[in-house]
N, C-alpha and C positions, 0 to 999 in steps of 0.2 A: 504493500500500500504506500509505503514511504516513497518508493521510486516513482510511482505514478504521480503522487503529490508533487515530488521534486520536478518532474517533467512539466506538469501543468504550470508550476511556478516559473520555471525557466521560459516556457512559451509565452506566459504573460509578460515577463520582463522583456523578452525579445520584441514582442509586439509593442510594448511601451517605448522601447528604444527607437523602433521604426517610426512610431508616431512623432517622437521628439525630433528625429532626423528630418522628417518631412516638415515639421513646424519650423525648425531652425533654417532649413534651406529656403522655405517660403519667406521667412522674416528677412533673410539676407537679400533675397530678390527684391522685396519691398524697399529695403533701405538703399539698395543699389538704384532703384527707380527714383527715390527721393533725392539722392545725391547727384543724380544725373544732370549734368549741365548742358546736355545736348551736343557736346563737342563731337562725339564720334557717331552722331545719329543722323548725318545728312547724306548717307549713302543710299542709293536707290536699289531696292531689292524686288525680285519678282515674287509675289505672294503665293503663286502656285508652287514654286520651287520650295518655299518655306513650308507650305502645307504638306507636300510630299515627304519632306524631311521629318516633319512632326509625326506623320502617320507611320513612317518607318521606325522612328524612335519608340512610338507607342507599341507597335507590333513586337519590338524586341522585348520590352518590359512586360507586355500583356499579350502573349500570343493567342489567347482565347478571344480577344476583342476582334470584331469584324467591322471595318470601316468601309462603307460603300461610297463611291465617289461619282459625282456628276458635274459636268461643266456645260454651261449654256453659252454657245458662241454668240458674239455680237461684234459689230464693226469696231467698237472702241475697247474691246476686251484687253488687247495687248497693252494699251496705254493705261487702262484702269488697274491692271495687275501690278504696275510699278508703284511701289510705295517707299517713301523715304523713311529711314529709321534704323533701329538697332535690330539686326537679324536675330540675335540670340533671344532678346526679349520677346520679339514677335513670335518666335517659335515656341517659347515657354507659354505664351498666351494661348496659342492654338492647341498645344498638347493638353493644357488644363481644360479647355472647353471639350475637346474630344474625349479625354479620360472621364470627365464628369458625365458626358452623354452616355458612354458605355457602362460605367459603374451603376448609374441610376436607371438604366433601361431594363426591360424585362427579358431581353434576349442577348445582352452583351453586344448590341449592334448600334451603330450610328450612321446616318446618311449625311454626307457633306456635299454641299452644292455651291458652286461658284457661279455668280452671274453679275450683271451690271444693272444699276438703276440710274438713268441719266449717265453722268460721267463717273459715277461712284461704283466702287467694287463692293459687292456684298458676299460674305461667306456665311451660309446657313448650315446649322448643325441640328439635325432632327433625330429624335428617338421616340420609342414607344415605352410607356411605363407610367408610374404614378405621377400626376401633375402637382404643381405647387398651389397652395391656397393664396388668396390675395394678401394676407398678412405676411406670408413667407416671401411672396414676390417683392413686397416693399423693402424687405431687408436683404434681398438676394445678393447684392454687391457690397454689403457691409462686412467688416472683418468678423470672423468667428461665427458667421451665420451657418446653421445646419438646418436643413428642412426636416420635417417629420419623416420624409422618405429616406433619411440617412441613417435611421436606426439600424444597428447591425453592420454599418460600414464604417471603416476607419477614416481618419482625417480630421483636420481642424476647421474646415470650412473657409480656408484662406484662398482656395483656388480661384474662385470667381472674383474675389476682391483684387487679386493680383492681375487677373485678366483685365478688369476694369481700369486699374491704374496704368497698366502698360498701354492700353488703347487710348486713354486720356492723354498720355505722354505723346502719342502719335496722332493726336487730334482726330481720333476715331472713337467709335462708340459700340456698345453691345446692348441688345434688347432681349427680353424673354417673352414668349407668348405661347398660347395653347391653341394651335390651329384647329385641332379636332380632339374629341375626348381621348384621353390617354396618350396625347402627343405633346412632347416638349420641343419647342423651337427656340434656339438661340441664334440671333443674327448679328454678325459683326459688320459694321459699316465703315469703310475706309474712305475718307474725304479727300 
């Protein structure tokens, strides 16, 4: 019995350490954003390349996640795909949104769609699963927010807060909506 107890105890400690590591790296990213004086952020990057890199990254860490991808062609797509900014931060933002969509889905899947609205690039991330209440939506991009649907999943709820901060830094934005019952849609708008 002792060894079983010991094992459970170790598992708990390891899981706590993983949570702390996640929290510390999240806080480091946030402070990096806060201290960012935009010096190295004027390079132009293609968002489709950053998105593919984010998907690859996620597939390495979570091979069970399935990311479906769609691109809607338009005349100005090539120009819209070019975004000025910090490549690493933009990739972190996309990884966070995609990971979130898969973790909180009912099938470990997310659909990512790239299209344009006017001259702006829009990246949509859709999943099926439990949707958020109005109260939860209000606090969605606040630090340490966890929705009721996060019971039993690890993390400190800093993911979307970081996404929001990174996008604000890039003069971009993110919205959450429920297009149909049991559907969560996050849209990233790049201006």
